[in-house]
N, C-alpha and C positions, 0 to 999 in steps of 0.2 A: 613449626617455628614461624613466628611472625616475620613479615617482610622487613628488611633493613629500612631504616629511616634516615633521611638527610634533612637537616635543618638549615634553612637559608636565613641568616640574620636580616633584620629589617633595615631599611634605608639608613645609612650612616651608623650602623651598628657593627660590632665586631663579634667574632666567634666567642670570645670570652664573656660577652653579654648573655649568651645562651647556655652557659655551662650547667646551670641549675636544671633547665628543661632537659638538656641532654642526659644528665645524670639520672633524673627522674625516670626517663624512658628506659635507659639501660637497666636501672634497678627493677623495672617491671618486666624485663625480659625482651625488650625491643633493641636489637642491635642498632645503635644510633651514632651518627657523626655529624658535626656541624661544619659547613663550608668554612675553610680556614681564612676568613676575612679579617682584616684590621680596618679601623675607621678610615685610614688614609686611602684604602682601596676604592672608596666611594668618591673621592675628590674628582677624578676624571668624568664622573657622571653628572656633576652639578650643572645647573642651567639648561637642563633638557638634553644634555649630550648623551652619547651612546652608552647603553648598559652592557655592551659586548664584553668588556673586561670582567664584569661580575658574572655574566653568563658563562664565560669560559671556565672560571673557577668552579661554578656550579656543575658544569658538564664534566670536568675532571673528577670531582668528588663523586658524582653519580656513577660514572664509569668504574671508578675504584670499588665502590660498594657492590655494583653488579658483578664484577669479576671476583671480588673477595668472597661473596656469598653464593655465587653461581646461580643467581636468580635472574628472571627476565624483567623484573620491575622493582621499584622501591616505593616507599611512602615518602612524600615530600611535605615538609612543614615550612610554611612561610611565616617567619616570626616577625612581628612588628613591635618595636620598642619606642614608646613615647615617654621620655623622661626629661622634663624641662626643669632645670635648676638655675636659679638666678642668684 
């Protein structure tokens, strides 16, 4: 069985932005979950402020996957979304 995968949405992205990637991995047999972020979760990090709130959510998600699948490690995908619409 492949290692479980955790997707971390890119800066100012939400988990919903990563659903296609998550579904694609699950369809290929990789147990996958996206860190449950919404765009507003990123607001406290603007201007070079601490990323700790995001890292806490990442930590919780990783620990849940480790426990759920009884594995010592996971694969982590850092997703970056650049979508500029004017």
